[in-house]
C-alpha atoms as one frame of an Amber mdcrd trajectory, in Angstrom:
protein
  18.329  23.814  19.953  15.247  22.359  17.759  15.742  22.072  14.137  13.862
  24.622  11.862  10.702  22.001  10.359  10.452  20.021  13.904   7.587  19.472
  15.425   3.474  20.308  14.669   3.052  21.726  11.105   0.462  24.871  11.475
  -2.085  25.641   8.761   0.542  28.085   7.523   2.927  25.571   6.359   0.692
  23.293   4.654  -0.577  26.700   3.017   2.476  27.305   2.297   3.249  23.966
   0.582  -0.046  23.868  -1.510   0.703  27.025  -2.641   3.648  26.396  -3.633
   2.218  23.165  -5.765  -0.495  25.073  -7.195   1.498  27.813  -8.446   4.810
  26.185  -9.139   4.472  22.771  -9.420   1.993  21.538 -11.609   2.209  24.381
 -14.413   5.374  23.316 -15.081   4.543  19.897 -15.119   1.274  20.229 -16.917
   3.690  22.157 -19.734   6.141  18.918 -19.312   3.273  17.128 -19.368   0.955
  18.752 -22.157  -2.153  18.028 -20.360  -3.887  19.665 -17.227  -4.534  18.419
 -13.428  -7.175  16.675 -13.056  -8.015  17.022  -9.360 -11.292  15.102  -9.520
  -8.730  12.208 -11.163  -6.783  12.545  -8.463  -8.837  11.956  -6.043 -10.839
   8.616  -7.530  -6.724   7.596  -7.345  -6.114   8.034  -3.918  -9.268   7.358
  -3.017  -8.833   3.688  -5.125  -5.449   3.587  -3.826  -6.475   3.822  -0.039
  -9.053   0.914  -0.363  -6.431  -1.288  -1.789  -3.622  -0.351   0.821  -6.765
  -1.594   3.290  -6.795  -5.152   2.411  -2.482  -5.496   1.764  -1.988  -4.229
   5.523  -4.614  -6.352   6.162  -3.017  -9.626   4.407   0.575  -8.272   6.635
  -2.031  -8.188   9.523  -2.854 -11.406   8.930   0.772 -13.142   9.844  -0.687
 -12.720  13.352  -2.074 -15.283  13.000  -1.325 -19.203  14.396  -0.258 -20.261
  11.657   0.775 -17.269   9.815  -1.161 -17.899   6.656   1.160 -15.565   4.603
   5.456 -16.057   3.856   5.275 -11.794   5.370   9.334 -11.719   4.905   9.254
 -13.124   1.067   5.428 -12.486   0.680   5.426  -9.335   2.072   8.246  -8.639
  -0.069   5.881  -9.466  -3.458   2.698  -8.101  -2.301   3.885  -4.141  -1.983
   4.168  -4.701  -6.295   1.280  -3.638  -7.563   0.933  -1.136  -4.608   4.438
   0.116  -5.243   4.378   0.596  -9.859   2.659   1.580 -12.381  -1.390   0.083
 -11.279  -1.574   2.101  -7.551  -4.544   3.745  -7.858  -6.320   1.260 -10.429
  -8.980  -0.744 -10.720  -6.770  -3.933 -11.587  -4.368  -2.385  -8.438  -7.731
  -2.816  -5.541  -9.068  -6.210  -7.851  -5.467  -7.762  -6.816  -5.182  -6.835
  -2.970  -8.573  -7.576  -2.732  -8.441 -11.245  -4.077  -4.882 -11.673  -2.344
  -7.502 -10.807   0.821 -10.062 -13.197   0.198  -7.603 -15.955  -0.236  -5.692
 -15.145   2.871  -8.681 -14.905   4.778  -9.960 -18.449   3.515  -5.805 -20.192
   4.257  -6.751 -18.099   8.321 -10.192 -20.783   8.638  -8.888 -23.477   7.122
  -5.927 -23.398   9.603  -3.643 -23.405   6.581   0.019 -21.881   6.837   1.372
 -20.375   3.541   3.066 -21.804   0.102   6.877 -22.485  -0.222   8.192 -23.293
  -2.946   7.513 -26.950  -1.664   4.219 -26.412  -1.553   1.796 -25.996   1.432
   4.257 -25.586   5.129   3.087 -28.273   6.707   3.364 -27.412  10.347   4.997
 -23.942  11.978   7.415 -25.363  14.013   9.369 -21.461  13.835   8.549 -18.851
  13.482  11.749 -16.079  12.525  10.793 -11.893  12.126  13.215 -10.473  10.264
């Protein structure tokens, strides 16, 4: 027997959650923070965050190339830092991922592998995915 909540979300479910946010959560957060919720500001942050995420996904997908221009394990861990910290939604975060993507695309164009602690990886002999 499916547990309650399993399956497709319905318009009623969405309305229920939105109502809770607007009537319960936001007023309490406004009271605690002393600041009024600004939906337009949130939309701006979410749009910037989506653009940064598109660039991050492109960087991760670049590992499909041979040689891979990134070290998808250690580099991948470092690459998520700005996205999942206080920089999310800020212009600096978006600029970081734009620069990272441009650097990775340049490495692909030049046929270069990732940068390792020893410098550029000269040849990709093996690829280990963890």
